[in-house]
DRENTORNU-146967 format. One line per field, with one value per residue (C-alpha): residue in three letters; x, y, z. Coordinates in steps of 0.2 Angstrom, whole numbers. Layout:
<sites>
code: (ALA | ...)
xx: (X | ...)
yy: (Y | ...)
zz: (Z | ...)
</sites>
This chain:
<sites>
code: (UNK | UNK | UNK | UNK | UNK | UNK | UNK | UNK | UNK | UNK | UNK | UNK | UNK | UNK | UNK | UNK | UNK | UNK | UNK | UNK | UNK | UNK | UNK | UNK | UNK | UNK | UNK | UNK | UNK | UNK | UNK | UNK | UNK | UNK | UNK | UNK | UNK | UNK | UNK | UNK | UNK | UNK | UNK | UNK | UNK | UNK | UNK | UNK | UNK | UNK | UNK | UNK | UNK | UNK | UNK | UNK | UNK | UNK | UNK | UNK | UNK | UNK | UNK | UNK | UNK | UNK | UNK | UNK | UNK | UNK | UNK | UNK | UNK | UNK | UNK | UNK | UNK | UNK | UNK | UNK | UNK | UNK | UNK | UNK | UNK | UNK | UNK | UNK | UNK | UNK | UNK | UNK | UNK | UNK | UNK | UNK | UNK | UNK | UNK | UNK | UNK | UNK | UNK | UNK | UNK | UNK | UNK | UNK | UNK | UNK | UNK | UNK | UNK | UNK | UNK | UNK | UNK | UNK | UNK | UNK | UNK | UNK | UNK | UNK | UNK | UNK | UNK | UNK | UNK | UNK | UNK | UNK | UNK | UNK | UNK | UNK | UNK | UNK | UNK | UNK | UNK | UNK | UNK | UNK | UNK | UNK | UNK | UNK | UNK | UNK | UNK | UNK | UNK | UNK | UNK | UNK | UNK | UNK | UNK | UNK | UNK | UNK | UNK | UNK | UNK | UNK | UNK | UNK | UNK | UNK | UNK | UNK | UNK | UNK | UNK | UNK | UNK | UNK | UNK | UNK | UNK | UNK | UNK | UNK | UNK | UNK | UNK | UNK | UNK | UNK | UNK | UNK | UNK | UNK | UNK | UNK | UNK | UNK | UNK | UNK | UNK | UNK | UNK | UNK | UNK | UNK | UNK | UNK | UNK | UNK | UNK | UNK | UNK | UNK | UNK | UNK | UNK | UNK | UNK | UNK | UNK | UNK | UNK | UNK | UNK | UNK | UNK | UNK | UNK | UNK | UNK | UNK | UNK | UNK | UNK | UNK | UNK | UNK | UNK | UNK | UNK | UNK | UNK | UNK | UNK | UNK | UNK | UNK | UNK | UNK | UNK | UNK | UNK | UNK | UNK | UNK | UNK | UNK | UNK | UNK | UNK | UNK | UNK | UNK | UNK | UNK | UNK | UNK | UNK | UNK | UNK | UNK | UNK | UNK | UNK | UNK | UNK | UNK | UNK | UNK | UNK | UNK | UNK | UNK | UNK | UNK | UNK | UNK | UNK | UNK | UNK | UNK | UNK | UNK | UNK | UNK | UNK | UNK | UNK | UNK | UNK | UNK)
xx: (563 | 546 | 537 | 523 | 513 | 526 | 543 | 553 | 567 | 575 | 577 | 598 | 602 | 618 | 624 | 636 | 648 | 656 | 640 | 633 | 632 | 626 | 609 | 601 | 585 | 586 | 588 | 571 | 559 | 566 | 553 | 559 | 575 | 590 | 598 | 604 | 618 | 636 | 650 | 652 | 643 | 626 | 626 | 615 | 610 | 597 | 594 | 585 | 567 | 560 | 575 | 572 | 555 | 557 | 547 | 561 | 557 | 577 | 580 | 565 | 570 | 589 | 595 | 610 | 604 | 617 | 607 | 601 | 588 | 587 | 574 | 556 | 550 | 559 | 575 | 582 | 573 | 557 | 562 | 553 | 553 | 540 | 527 | 528 | 518 | 509 | 503 | 497 | 480 | 474 | 463 | 448 | 451 | 454 | 438 | 429 | 433 | 427 | 411 | 408 | 408 | 392 | 387 | 383 | 374 | 369 | 381 | 382 | 383 | 401 | 419 | 433 | 448 | 460 | 474 | 461 | 460 | 480 | 478 | 467 | 478 | 493 | 485 | 478 | 495 | 501 | 488 | 496 | 498 | 499 | 518 | 527 | 528 | 507 | 499 | 484 | 480 | 469 | 455 | 452 | 436 | 439 | 424 | 406 | 406 | 417 | 409 | 393 | 402 | 409 | 391 | 381 | 394 | 391 | 373 | 374 | 381 | 370 | 355 | 363 | 365 | 348 | 342 | 354 | 345 | 328 | 316 | 321 | 339 | 339 | 330 | 340 | 356 | 351 | 357 | 373 | 374 | 366 | 352 | 361 | 368 | 351 | 341 | 355 | 353 | 334 | 331 | 345 | 354 | 340 | 329 | 345 | 350 | 331 | 332 | 347 | 341 | 325 | 330 | 343 | 328 | 321 | 337 | 346 | 362 | 359 | 374 | 389 | 375 | 379 | 395 | 410 | 425 | 425 | 441 | 440 | 453 | 458 | 473 | 485 | 480 | 490 | 489 | 478 | 462 | 459 | 472 | 459 | 448 | 461 | 468 | 450 | 448 | 460 | 453 | 436 | 446 | 455 | 441 | 430 | 444 | 442 | 426 | 420 | 408 | 408 | 402 | 408 | 400 | 400 | 389 | 404 | 415 | 406 | 401 | 418 | 424 | 412 | 404 | 413 | 428 | 426 | 426 | 440 | 448 | 440 | 448 | 463 | 459 | 470 | 461 | 468 | 466 | 454 | 442 | 439 | 428 | 423 | 421 | 412 | 415 | 409 | 404 | 389 | 372 | 364 | 374 | 371 | 368 | 370 | 380 | 374 | 382 | 386 | 391 | 398 | 388 | 399 | 413 | 421 | 437 | 445)
yy: (385 | 392 | 403 | 414 | 427 | 441 | 431 | 416 | 409 | 411 | 424 | 425 | 419 | 426 | 422 | 432 | 418 | 429 | 430 | 411 | 402 | 386 | 385 | 376 | 387 | 394 | 376 | 371 | 384 | 384 | 374 | 379 | 368 | 377 | 377 | 362 | 360 | 353 | 350 | 365 | 375 | 379 | 376 | 383 | 373 | 382 | 367 | 356 | 356 | 374 | 384 | 400 | 406 | 422 | 420 | 427 | 414 | 411 | 430 | 432 | 418 | 421 | 427 | 433 | 444 | 431 | 430 | 440 | 438 | 447 | 445 | 440 | 457 | 452 | 461 | 467 | 481 | 472 | 466 | 473 | 469 | 459 | 468 | 467 | 454 | 468 | 476 | 461 | 453 | 441 | 428 | 435 | 452 | 445 | 434 | 448 | 460 | 442 | 439 | 459 | 461 | 460 | 463 | 479 | 485 | 504 | 517 | 533 | 547 | 553 | 546 | 535 | 547 | 540 | 537 | 524 | 518 | 514 | 506 | 494 | 488 | 489 | 476 | 466 | 463 | 455 | 441 | 423 | 417 | 401 | 403 | 420 | 433 | 437 | 438 | 447 | 464 | 477 | 489 | 503 | 511 | 528 | 538 | 536 | 542 | 531 | 517 | 522 | 523 | 506 | 500 | 507 | 499 | 482 | 485 | 487 | 472 | 463 | 471 | 466 | 448 | 445 | 434 | 421 | 420 | 420 | 404 | 396 | 399 | 390 | 376 | 373 | 374 | 361 | 347 | 353 | 363 | 350 | 349 | 358 | 373 | 375 | 376 | 388 | 401 | 399 | 401 | 413 | 422 | 425 | 434 | 444 | 450 | 455 | 464 | 473 | 478 | 485 | 493 | 503 | 508 | 517 | 524 | 512 | 504 | 487 | 479 | 490 | 499 | 515 | 513 | 525 | 512 | 495 | 485 | 470 | 458 | 450 | 436 | 432 | 414 | 402 | 409 | 403 | 409 | 407 | 420 | 434 | 428 | 428 | 445 | 452 | 443 | 451 | 467 | 465 | 463 | 478 | 488 | 481 | 487 | 505 | 506 | 503 | 491 | 482 | 467 | 454 | 455 | 439 | 443 | 456 | 443 | 431 | 446 | 453 | 435 | 432 | 449 | 464 | 465 | 482 | 486 | 477 | 487 | 503 | 499 | 493 | 475 | 463 | 452 | 437 | 438 | 430 | 441 | 436 | 444 | 461 | 470 | 487 | 498 | 513 | 519 | 510 | 519 | 507 | 499 | 481 | 479 | 459 | 447 | 430 | 413 | 405 | 385 | 376 | 364 | 350 | 346 | 329 | 323 | 307)
zz: (392 | 402 | 391 | 395 | 388 | 394 | 393 | 385 | 393 | 411 | 423 | 428 | 445 | 454 | 471 | 483 | 489 | 501 | 509 | 506 | 522 | 513 | 523 | 508 | 512 | 493 | 487 | 497 | 491 | 472 | 461 | 446 | 448 | 444 | 461 | 469 | 483 | 478 | 488 | 497 | 488 | 479 | 462 | 446 | 432 | 421 | 411 | 426 | 425 | 422 | 423 | 434 | 432 | 441 | 457 | 467 | 481 | 483 | 486 | 498 | 510 | 510 | 525 | 521 | 505 | 496 | 482 | 464 | 454 | 437 | 422 | 418 | 427 | 443 | 451 | 469 | 467 | 469 | 485 | 502 | 520 | 527 | 538 | 557 | 564 | 572 | 558 | 550 | 551 | 562 | 557 | 566 | 558 | 541 | 544 | 549 | 533 | 523 | 533 | 531 | 511 | 502 | 483 | 480 | 466 | 473 | 474 | 482 | 468 | 470 | 462 | 468 | 470 | 459 | 474 | 481 | 466 | 464 | 481 | 475 | 459 | 469 | 482 | 467 | 460 | 475 | 469 | 467 | 448 | 440 | 432 | 435 | 429 | 431 | 412 | 420 | 411 | 419 | 409 | 422 | 419 | 430 | 433 | 432 | 413 | 407 | 416 | 406 | 390 | 391 | 398 | 383 | 371 | 378 | 379 | 359 | 357 | 368 | 356 | 342 | 347 | 355 | 340 | 345 | 363 | 355 | 359 | 341 | 340 | 358 | 352 | 336 | 349 | 362 | 354 | 353 | 369 | 380 | 393 | 405 | 396 | 388 | 404 | 411 | 395 | 396 | 413 | 417 | 402 | 391 | 406 | 412 | 396 | 392 | 409 | 405 | 389 | 395 | 410 | 400 | 388 | 405 | 408 | 421 | 419 | 426 | 418 | 428 | 440 | 436 | 445 | 447 | 444 | 434 | 431 | 418 | 419 | 404 | 401 | 386 | 378 | 387 | 404 | 417 | 417 | 436 | 438 | 433 | 447 | 460 | 455 | 456 | 472 | 481 | 473 | 482 | 497 | 496 | 490 | 505 | 518 | 513 | 514 | 496 | 489 | 474 | 462 | 451 | 434 | 424 | 408 | 400 | 396 | 384 | 375 | 373 | 369 | 354 | 349 | 355 | 341 | 339 | 358 | 359 | 349 | 356 | 375 | 370 | 375 | 364 | 352 | 356 | 375 | 384 | 396 | 412 | 426 | 429 | 444 | 447 | 463 | 473 | 490 | 494 | 495 | 507 | 523 | 529 | 546 | 547 | 539 | 531 | 534 | 519 | 518 | 501 | 493 | 500 | 510 | 511 | 520 | 513)
</sites>
């Protein structure tokens, strides 16, 4: 049976036979495998494939409301009516939101109300995940003072680890890390860390940019690391829709993974968890008046 970071075993499935009209839609969308069509009935066999993973697709697609799934962090109480078509975003509206988004690193000197933070987290929780239920965990630093405290703790780790990125250390590591990694560290990582530390000495936060809100996305071992990035992207778009701006910070994760044991303990990040992306949010200090077209490196249709 399928095991994830939070659950082991299958969710239970019950079918109200008096409601079921044998349309077979539940079987069509069930990818865990326990549902199948038999003569005059929908069968349940949890030994087929993964068994019920608790995705809830069968409940959500059933027109007769005949199916109940319980377990693996799902129940009937989690069912919601779909928004009416008229209140869903059109493609043009969604594209406008995406085009308008820019990475924001300069914020107004005001805090984000807690209810607004909660709505961002709620939106991010709808992100798809590799295997349900989501194993993504969030560390929310709400308020400029808490963000600054975390930033100072991280910069202290960077200071202690600075010798690892010295020219001599990089030269010794080059045969083991390869030319591309060596070039990236020499031309980007080393200058970035030096800039962050030097600016902190001058009283400026160039790690988390003095933001009033920061969210660190992390995940348990064995889960898909892409889940943190998808959830963070949902959060970013949700923030943009509410007039906030933000930026994805990639430099926090590596230091928390390799040199931040005490910080992990202080902020409640399990030592075994993999830290993904960090996101800072706030009210933009400068508003952009134009968008910039972007493109992929390559698109190949086969």
